[in-house]
VOGU-3710 file (C-alpha; in Angstrom, 3 decimals, decimal comma):
1> mkislvgpkw> -6,928/-7,584/-14,396  -4,311/-9,118/-12,147  -3,083/-6,770/-9,459  -0,137/-6,967/-7,070  -0,393/-4,978/-3,843  3,023/-4,637/-2,232  3,923/-3,967/1,389  7,696/-3,351/1,613  9,984/-4,486/4,392  11,313/-1,671/6,539
11> nemvnsyppl> 13,416/-3,056/9,374  14,744/-6,251/10,892  11,440/-7,229/12,527  8,736/-9,435/11,081  5,387/-7,652/10,701  3,271/-8,365/13,769  -0,036/-8,035/11,933  -1,306/-7,875/8,346  -1,288/-4,505/6,503  -4,939/-3,535/6,814
21> glaylaamae> -4,667/-0,682/4,314  -3,679/-3,062/1,525  -6,553/-5,345/2,492  -9,008/-2,474/1,978  -7,523/-1,697/-1,436  -7,746/-5,383/-2,326  -11,411/-5,432/-1,357  -12,145/-2,437/-3,584  -10,459/-4,182/-6,508  -12,159/-7,509/-5,873
31> qdghevrihd> -15,553/-5,778/-5,859  -14,935/-4,970/-9,515  -13,868/-8,498/-10,388  -10,089/-8,088/-10,404  -7,717/-10,816/-9,261  -5,527/-9,578/-6,418  -2,481/-10,799/-4,554  -0,980/-9,080/-1,510  2,788/-9,375/-1,184  3,657/-8,500/2,408
41> fglypkrpie> 7,442/-8,512/2,361  7,514/-7,313/5,944  7,157/-10,992/6,791  10,597/-11,673/5,333  12,910/-8,856/6,487  16,108/-10,783/5,753  15,122/-12,239/2,387  17,040/-10,815/-0,599  15,108/-8,195/-2,506  15,588/-10,123/-5,736
51> edvkeivdyk> 13,503/-12,955/-4,282  10,772/-10,495/-3,299  10,641/-9,104/-6,823  10,618/-12,606/-8,323  7,464/-13,350/-6,321  5,768/-10,394/-8,007  7,147/-11,137/-11,468  6,055/-14,777/-11,288  2,492/-13,627/-10,564  2,533/-11,575/-13,819
61> pdivaltsmt> 0,347/-8,677/-12,650  -1,071/-6,038/-14,976  -0,624/-3,325/-12,326  1,689/-3,090/-9,324  0,666/-0,876/-6,406  2,901/-0,169/-3,432  2,467/1,452/-0,058  5,311/3,061/1,826  6,330/4,872/4,934  9,495/6,964/4,719
71> tsyhnveqmv> 11,308/4,255/6,672  10,536/1,716/3,931  10,882/3,945/0,862  14,480/2,914/0,211  13,218/-0,631/-0,194  10,482/0,584/-2,538  13,046/2,372/-4,703  15,037/-0,820/-5,049  12,013/-2,944/-5,854  10,259/-0,668/-8,282
81> glikealgvp> 13,258/-0,403/-10,577  13,541/-4,175/-10,821  9,772/-4,513/-11,293  9,751/-2,013/-14,142  12,690/-3,704/-15,805  11,082/-7,143/-15,593  7,425/-6,347/-16,287  7,072/-2,842/-17,710  3,603/-2,509/-16,149  2,193/0,683/-14,573
91> tiiggphats> 3,218/1,323/-10,975  1,277/3,350/-8,432  2,240/4,315/-4,887  0,328/5,514/-1,844  0,738/5,705/1,902  2,310/8,198/4,327  5,521/8,780/2,369  3,706/9,440/-0,902  1,270/11,840/0,744  4,031/13,665/2,646
101> lpeytlqnpn> 6,372/14,050/-0,328  4,363/13,607/-3,529  6,598/15,617/-5,871  9,753/13,990/-4,552  8,229/10,518/-4,801  7,046/10,977/-8,392  10,516/12,108/-9,446  11,370/8,417/-9,374  11,280/7,408/-13,066  9,878/3,982/-12,183
111> idflvygege> 6,769/5,311/-10,390  3,943/6,356/-12,710  1,062/7,349/-10,412  0,571/8,481/-6,824  -2,464/8,361/-4,554  -2,644/11,397/-2,276  -4,470/10,891/1,019  -7,119/8,245/1,645  -6,812/5,760/-1,135  -9,858/3,542/-1,490
121> yiwqdflraw> -11,994/5,551/-3,915  -9,053/7,098/-5,769  -7,742/3,578/-6,295  -11,140/2,337/-7,452  -11,511/5,219/-9,922  -8,005/4,607/-11,251  -8,640/0,903/-11,833  -11,936/1,567/-13,567  -10,374/4,182/-15,823  -7,415/1,956/-16,667
131> aagdhrwdri> -9,649/-1,016/-17,441  -11,779/1,178/-19,706  -8,757/2,627/-21,504  -9,722/6,090/-20,273  -6,482/7,923/-19,496  -8,008/11,282/-18,649  -6,343/11,212/-15,248  -7,217/14,825/-14,478  -10,770/13,632/-13,848  -9,642/11,624/-10,787
141> qglwykedgh> -9,263/13,935/-7,822  -6,385/12,876/-5,586  -4,473/11,020/-8,322  -1,066/12,535/-9,125  0,694/11,482/-12,318  3,201/12,447/-14,996  2,439/14,068/-18,324  5,076/14,998/-20,897  7,759/14,607/-18,282  6,032/16,902/-15,784
151> ivnggrrppi> 4,343/15,993/-12,501  0,635/16,815/-12,471  -0,785/17,768/-9,081  -4,037/15,859/-8,710  -5,080/17,724/-5,585  -6,613/16,158/-2,542  -9,963/14,424/-2,304  -12,190/15,200/0,700  -11,997/12,590/3,474  -14,288/9,591/3,157
161> sdldalpfps> -17,356/10,572/5,155  -19,069/7,178/5,337  -16,605/4,509/6,426  -19,451/1,990/6,562  -19,685/2,176/2,764  -16,245/0,568/2,447  -16,176/-3,207/1,982  -14,684/-5,449/4,626  -10,934/-5,792/4,098  -9,845/-8,856/2,133
171> rhlfdlekyp> -8,254/-10,770/4,982  -8,598/-14,004/3,031  -5,561/-12,895/1,024  -3,324/-13,144/4,097  -1,795/-16,250/5,596  -2,732/-15,208/9,122  -0,711/-17,937/10,764  2,500/-16,240/9,611  1,840/-13,168/11,767  3,025/-13,269/15,412
181> lyapdgrlmv> 0,033/-11,371/16,811  -1,680/-13,638/19,342  -4,137/-13,236/22,202  -2,975/-14,220/25,722  -4,783/-17,534/25,320  -2,844/-18,322/22,138  -5,528/-17,580/19,574  -4,626/-15,666/16,428  -5,653/-12,003/16,321  -6,370/-9,507/13,567
191> tvlssrgcpy> -6,686/-5,734/13,563  -9,890/-3,812/12,789  -10,646/-0,268/11,721  -12,989/1,564/14,093  -12,307/5,189/13,133  -10,208/7,571/11,090  -8,913/11,023/11,869  -7,908/12,647/15,148  -8,456/16,202/16,422  -5,312/16,267/18,589
201> scsfcfkgiv> -1,843/17,575/17,784  0,762/15,063/18,945  4,072/16,114/17,437  5,068/12,547/16,576  1,868/11,667/14,700  1,282/11,964/10,950  -2,274/12,925/9,997  -1,670/13,709/6,345  -3,816/10,825/5,136  -6,811/10,799/7,477
211> grhyhsvapr> -6,811/14,422/8,682  -7,988/15,969/11,941  -11,689/15,286/11,531  -12,629/12,252/13,624  -15,256/9,883/12,269  -16,040/6,338/13,286  -17,464/3,119/11,940  -20,960/2,201/13,063  -21,342/-1,224/14,719  -22,267/-4,005/12,318
221> tsspscar> -24,308/-6,981/13,322  -22,369/-9,455/11,211  -19,075/-9,777/9,399  -17,185/-12,328/7,352  -15,400/-14,907/9,445  -11,778/-13,895/9,991  -10,890/-15,345/13,380  -9,205/-18,697/13,664
//
């Protein structure tokens, strides 16, 4: 299948670094042989939304997946209506906004599915079920959906215990030179994931996705080349 992963714009600033979460979802999909494109519209904060949607429509994906914070959800609402009108393909959303307000988010008639919490394995299970024509969504813990006009609570899946089992994020799908994150010596930089979860209680921090249990990634002796 062809899959579009969409990072919405959310303010007047260009994204400083690539959306690592989408890169992990892309890697999960590519493991199963799917063709993936990441549309990071945070790189183009002033571009008309119609041009953003045209980029997706021209790719002709079979599934469109979006991530969103609450600050970018208004942009998602605008995009997803145009995407549905143009393509009519299934849409699925994840990220902090979806996990914080799942019922509210799924009230949008143009959003079909919602990933609650950590997304990698829920996303993988969803893609495998869709590809197999198996629409028994109640078998996928953490996947919320609609049935006969009602929102079905898919629950929450336990946190991923072994982060080392996840594939390396698909950084090859980014044009790294477009991101203004540079080292002091001028070399391009990328972000890495070293842990998830946090036991502390900062009032400004959202832990709805990764929870309060801290777990880290073990050092690896080698990795795909991603530095320039």
